[in-house]
C-alpha positions as CSV (number, residue, x, y, z in Angstrom):
1,M,0.0,0.0,0.0
2,V,3.0,2.3,-0.2
3,A,1.9,3.6,-3.6
4,L,-1.3,4.9,-2.1
5,A,0.7,7.4,0.0
6,D,2.5,8.8,-3.0
7,P,0.6,11.8,-4.4
8,A,2.2,11.2,-7.8
9,V,0.5,7.9,-8.3
10,R,-2.6,8.2,-10.5
11,L,-3.3,4.6,-11.4
12,I,-2.8,1.2,-9.9
13,V,-3.4,-1.9,-11.9
14,L,-3.5,-5.4,-10.3
15,R,-3.0,-8.5,-12.2
16,G,-2.5,-12.1,-11.3
17,E,-3.9,-15.6,-11.2
18,A,-7.5,-16.2,-10.2
19,G,-7.9,-16.5,-6.4
20,A,-4.7,-14.6,-5.7
21,G,-6.6,-11.9,-3.7
22,K,-6.6,-9.1,-6.3
23,T,-10.2,-8.1,-5.6
24,S,-9.7,-8.0,-1.9
25,L,-6.5,-5.9,-2.2
26,A,-8.4,-3.5,-4.6
27,R,-11.2,-3.1,-2.2
28,E,-8.8,-2.5,0.7
29,A,-7.0,0.1,-1.4
30,M,-10.3,1.8,-2.3
31,Q,-11.3,2.0,1.4
32,A,-7.9,3.4,2.3
33,V,-8.3,6.4,-0.1
34,A,-12.0,7.0,0.4
35,D,-11.4,9.7,2.9
36,Q,-9.1,11.5,0.5
37,E,-12.0,12.2,-1.9
38,A,-10.2,10.1,-4.5
39,L,-12.1,8.8,-7.5
40,V,-11.9,5.0,-7.4
41,A,-13.3,2.3,-9.6
42,L,-13.0,-1.4,-10.1
43,G,-13.2,-3.2,-13.5
44,K,-13.2,-7.0,-13.6
45,H,-11.4,-8.9,-16.3
46,A,-13.2,-12.1,-17.5
47,E,-11.3,-15.2,-18.7
48,G,-10.6,-14.8,-22.4
49,D,-11.1,-11.0,-22.4
50,T,-8.3,-8.7,-23.5
51,G,-8.7,-6.4,-20.5
52,V,-10.2,-3.6,-22.6
53,R,-13.7,-4.4,-21.2
54,A,-12.4,-4.1,-17.6
55,A,-10.7,-0.8,-18.3
56,G,-13.8,0.5,-20.0
57,Q,-15.9,-0.5,-17.0
58,A,-13.5,1.3,-14.6
59,L,-13.3,4.4,-16.8
60,A,-17.1,4.6,-17.1
61,R,-17.4,4.4,-13.3
62,L,-14.8,7.1,-12.9
63,L,-16.5,9.4,-15.4
64,G,-19.8,8.9,-13.6
65,Q,-18.1,9.8,-10.2
66,A,-16.5,12.9,-11.7
67,L,-19.8,14.1,-13.3
68,D,-21.6,13.5,-10.0
69,R,-19.1,15.7,-8.2
70,L,-19.5,18.4,-10.8
71,H,-23.3,18.5,-10.1
72,D,-23.0,18.1,-6.4
73,P,-19.7,19.5,-5.1
């Protein structure tokens, strides 16, 4: 979680074998920065996907969060 303390870090990508604990680690990281008003999103990569779908999911969620903040600062 050292990267979370670095203000220069803008993106964290987790990859690994199924069952390695990526989702748990991602959720823990999301909770750790929640009080910093960070925009956070999780995209899930399905077996056989190229990863583009997961990135698209995460970007769509981030855009939604950003737009919500613009309308309700």
